[in-house]
Every structure is written in structure tokens, then in C-alpha cells.
N, C-alpha and C positions, 0 to 999 in steps of 0.2 A: 437891244433886240437879240443880238447874237448870244449874249449871256443867258437870256431867258430861254432861247432854243436849247442851249446846252443843258440847262436845268431840266427842261421838259424831257430831254433824252433819258433822264433818270428813270422815267416810267418803264424803260426796258427791263428794269429790275423790280421796281416798287409796285407795279400794277399786276404782278403775278398772283398766283393762287395763294390763299391765306391758310389753308389746312387747319381750320378751327383754331387759328392762332398758335399752332405748335411751332415754336421757334426753330426746332431742329429740322422740320420738314420745309419750312420757309427758306432757311439757309441752304438746305440741300437743293431746293428748286433753283435758287439763284446761282449756285455753283454749276448746276446742270445747264442753265440758260447761257451762262457766260462761256463755258468751255465747249459744249456741243455746238453752240451757235457761232462762236468766233474761231475756235481752234479745231473743231471736229474731234474732240476728245471726250470720252465717256468717263470723266473724272468721278462722277457720282457713284460709279460701280465700286469705288474703293471706300465707301462709307462703312461697310461692315467687315471688310477684309481687303487685303491687297488685291488689286485688279488681276483678274485671272489671265488676261491675254496681254495687256499693255503694261509698260514699266511705270505704273502709278501705284504708290503705296498708300496705306491708311494714314501714315504720317504726313504724306503730301496732302491728302484730302483734308485732314484736320488742321493743317497749316493754313490752307485756304479758308476753311471753316472759321478759323480765328479772325481772319480779316473781316468777314461779314458779321461775326458776333461782336466785333469791336466797332460796329457801325449801327446807327439807329436812324429811324425815319423822322423827318421833320416836315410838317404840313405847311405849305405855302399856298395862299389863295390863288386859284386859277391855274395851278400847276400840279402835276403828279407829285406825290410825296418825294422829298429829297433824301438821299443818304448822306449823313454827316458822321464825323468821328465821335465816338463816346468820349467822355471826359477822361476816362482811364482805360485806354485800349489794353488788352491783355491776350496772351496766348491761351489756346484751349488745350484740353487733354484729349487724347484718343479715346473714343468710346468703344470699348471692347464689344465686338459684334454689333456695333451701332446702338447699343442699349444705353440710354442716358445715365442710369444708375451704376454702370460699370466703367469707371474712369481708369484709364491706363496712364502711360507716360505722357509728359508734355509734348506738344507739337508746335514748335516755333512758327510764327507767321512768316512765310517765305514762298518763293516761286517754286514751281514743280522741279524737283531735284533732278529729274532725268534731263531736263533742258538746261539746268544751271547747277551742276554738281557741287561747285565750290561757292555757290551763292550764300550770302549772309542773310540773317533774319531781318525782316522789315522793321524799321525804326521810325518811320515817318507816320505818326498817328496810327490809324487802323491798318495802314499798309495798302489801301486801295489804289493810291497813286502809283506805288512801286509795282503792284500787280499789273496795273494798266500798262506801265512802261515795258514790263516783261512781255506781255501779250502782243504789244504793237512794235516790239523791237525788230529791226531789219535782220537780226540774227535768228529770229524765230522762223523755223522752216514751214510752219503750218498756216498762220493767220492769213497771209496774202493768198495762198492757194485755196483756202476755204472760201475766202471772200470772192475771188474771181469765179470759182465754181458755182457759187450761188447766183452771181450776176449772169453767168452763162446760161444757167438753168432758166432764169427769168426771161432772157432774150430769145433763147432757142427752144425752150420747152423740155430739154433733156440735159442732165449734168454730164460733165466730163468724168467726174468721180461719182459712181452710182449711189454712194451712201454719203450724202452731203454733210451729215452730222456725225460721221464716224470715219476719221482718217487713220484709225488705229492699225495695228499689225495684221489684222485679219481682213482688212479691206483689199479688194481686188485692185491691182494696178490699172489705171485708165489706159485705154487704147492710144490716147493722144497725150501721153505724159509730157512730151516736149512742148506741146502747145500750152498745156497747163502751166508749165514752168516759165514759158515766155511771157504769158499774160501776168503771172504773179510777179515776175521780175520787173516788168514795166510798172506795175502798181507800186512796188517798193521804191523804184526810182522817182516816181512822181511825188511821193511823200517826202523826199529829201530836198526838193527845190524850195525856194523861198519866194513867195509863200507856197506851202504845199498844195498840190492839186489832188484832192480827194474825191473828185467826181468819177462817174463811171462812163463818161463820154468816150474816152479812147476805146473801151470795150464795145460800146455801141457802134463806133465807127468800124471796128473789125467785122461786126455782124452785118452792117449795112453793105460793106464792100464785098462780102462773100469771100473774104480772105482768111476765114477761120482756120484753114488748113496750112497756113504758112508755118514753116518749121523754125525751130529755135535758132538754126544756123544763120538766118537772115536778119536777126535782131541787131540793134546797135550794140557796140562793144560794151558800153556801160551796163546795159540790161543783161547782156550775156554773162558778164562777170558776176552780176548779182545772182543770177540763176545758179551759176556754178557754186557760189558760196553757199546758197541754200541747200544744194544737194550734198555738199560736204558735211553740213550740219545734220542733214537727214540721215547720213550714214550711221549715226548713232542709234537709229531705230532698227538697224539690221540685226535683230535679236533672233537667235535660233535659226539663222540662215535665211530669214524671210526678207524680201526686198520691201522697204517701206514705200508708202505712197507720198507722204508729206516730206 
């Protein structure tokens, strides 16, 4: 039953728009859904050129593009289409100005270089698993913050970060940054226990208790250390003297 639920979750990607079966637009939509939805990054803005504001290059974009281009849909009765690896996964080439007929240099399948400058190319099939591990890593400064910001919006009707799908350099710093960090740190700590606790119940408890204004200084030492670690990683976003949100 759990495996069936995991497979059904593939619909997060495979039930998206079809764009008249244009594979480039389908893959672009999946990249957008993954990164804006989970990390608050507008990676798709690097499809035609390097991102204007955030440190995301076209090479990064087409590295991720290759991951999805190396995957194909498989239809299973009663479930959304599944993504599976193609028989021969391969890297893509940068499409100059996003035009399919203008192929540039190869773009190895790998994680976003800004977050993993020394990272190696993906070698496990399409690279979807390696991509997922990078997105959900405790060293990732964005995923947990984006997650708790979305849950907070659902519970209280207004986000801590006013642009839930954009945690980039132009995003305004939230008024309650310490609270965001505290909740995100707690979320990361719960995922490291065995078995991991991936529920939103602790966030719901904060909302019910009216304790949403509790400051980061009162959190348990383990969570406080996790938040500090996330902030050190986030310092890499301080480009051009701007203070990052994530």
C-alpha cells in the first residue's frame, strides 16, 4: 500500500500540462514545478540564458533538463503515469537562447552548481535519485524553509516569506526570520530520527498553542545547531552585498 502511494506521488510531475506534446516545454514545466515548488527557485528562468538575478546558469538548467530527458513515462493501471529511467540515459546540450535547433556545449547531469560547486556528474541512471537526494539534503538551506513557509501559509493564511515560490536574491527578508529558521531546523531534525517524522503535526501544534512568536533562542540545542548550519550555507547567497532569505 505504501509503495502504491509512493508511485501515485509521481503524479506531482506526470499529471502536468502537455504543451501539445512538446518535450522541451514538458521538461521545462517539470523543472519549474520541482524547483519553485520545493526550493523556491526560478530555475526555468535559465532556459534561454543565465538567470538575471540568481546564480543559476544555463549549464545548470540543461544539466537538470538532461535528468528529465533521460526519463520516460510508464502507464500503470489505476495510477498516474510513472517516471522511469530510459535504457540509455544521456546528457543534453545547452540550447542556445532556448532554441532546439541551436545546440551548444554539453551540460552534464548534476545538481545546481551554486549549492554544490565541486559536485560530480550524476551516474545513477537518469540521475533522478541523486537529484532528489540533493534537494532533500540537510545541507540544503532552502527546502525546509520553503516547506514550513507553505505549511505556515496554509495554517495561518499568510506566509512568513511573501513570495512562497521565490526565495531568490530579490526576495524581501521576512520580518520573522528567526521563527522561519527555527521551524525549518525542527523539520530537518525530525527527518533524521529513525523512523523519520515527516508529518506537519509539530507545526500545527505551534499554531494551536499561539506560540508562533517564540524566538530561535528558546529552541533545543540540536535544532539550534541545525539552524546555524543552514545559515552558514546560506551565506553563499550573499552576492552583491544582498542578504539572502534562504
